C-alpha positions in Angstrom: -9.2 -20.0 14.7 -12.1 -19.7 12.2 -14.3 -21.9 14.3 -14.3 -19.3 17.1 -15.4 -16.6 14.6 -12.9 -13.8 15.6 -13.6 -10.2 14.9 -10.4 -8.7 13.5 -9.0 -5.2 13.7 -5.7 -4.5 11.9 -3.7 -1.4 11.1 -0.6 -1.4 8.9 1.9 1.2 8.2 4.2 0.6 5.2 7.2 2.8 4.6 9.7 3.0 1.8 12.1 6.0 1.8 10.1 9.1 2.5 6.8 7.6 1.5 4.3 5.7 3.7 1.0 4.0 3.2 -1.4 3.3 6.1 -4.1 0.6 5.7 -6.8 -0.5 8.3 -9.2 -3.4 8.4 -12.1 -4.2 10.7 -14.4 -7.2 10.1 -14.6 -11.0 10.1 -12.2 -13.5 9.0 -13.6 -14.0 5.5 -13.1 -10.3 4.5 -9.7 -10.3 6.2 -8.3 -12.9 3.9 -8.7 -10.6 0.9 -7.0 -7.8 2.9 -4.2 -10.2 3.8 -3.5 -11.1 0.2 -3.1 -7.5 -0.8 -1.0 -6.8 2.3 1.4 -9.7 1.6 1.9 -8.4 -2.0 2.9 -5.0 -0.7 5.1 -6.3 2.1 7.0 -8.4 -0.3 8.3 -5.4 -2.3 11.9 -4.5 -1.9 12.9 -2.0 0.8 9.5 -1.9 2.4 9.3 -1.7 6.2 6.1 -2.4 8.0 4.5 -1.9 11.3 1.5 -4.1 11.9 -1.1 -4.0 14.8 -3.5 -6.9 14.9 -6.4 -7.4 17.4 -8.4 -10.5 17.5 -11.7 -10.6 19.5 -13.4 -13.8 20.4 -16.9 -14.1 21.9 -17.7 -17.6 23.1 -21.6 -18.5 23.1 -21.0 -20.4 26.4 -18.6 -20.0 29.3 -15.2 -21.8 28.8 -14.0 -23.9 31.9 -10.9 -22.9 33.8 -10.7 -25.9 36.1 -7.3 -26.9 34.7 -5.5 -23.6 35.4 -4.3 -24.7 38.8 -2.3 -27.5 37.1 -1.1 -25.2 34.3 -3.5 -26.5 31.6 -5.4 -24.1 29.5 -9.2 -24.5 28.5 -9.3 -26.4 25.2 -10.5 -23.2 23.4 -7.6 -21.2 24.6 -5.2 -23.9 24.0 -6.3 -24.2 20.3 -6.0 -20.4 19.9 -2.5 -20.4 21.4 -1.4 -23.3 19.1 -2.5 -21.2 16.1 -0.7 -18.1 17.2 2.5 -20.3 17.9 2.4 -21.4 14.3 3.3 -17.8 13.0 5.7 -16.4 15.5 6.2 -12.6 15.5 9.0 -10.5 16.9 6.7 -9.0 19.7 3.4 -10.0 21.0 1.3 -8.3 23.6 -1.5 -10.4 24.9 -4.5 -9.2 26.8 -7.8 -10.7 27.9 -11.0 -9.1 28.9 -13.5 -11.3 30.6 -17.3 -10.6 30.7 -19.6 -12.7 32.8 -23.3 -12.7 32.2 
């Protein structure tokens, strides 16, 4: 997904017993990779439960085509993003899209 330059917002709440820690990240993919390394280390601790909210925002420099939607085919860009998301399945996923036309 890096080729599409996503802007990332993530909030994480980790809990163990009566203690909790809340972390937030907002920025680009490069900065997120350092945040993710720290987060994975915390999540791998015994008896830690986590609640993660991740938002990815993509801005395409030119319009992407939707000609194939009638036949069930996604535009190439969306199909590539979908493939990346399917590589790391999650328990629950809410997907929304906002379109802006200039």
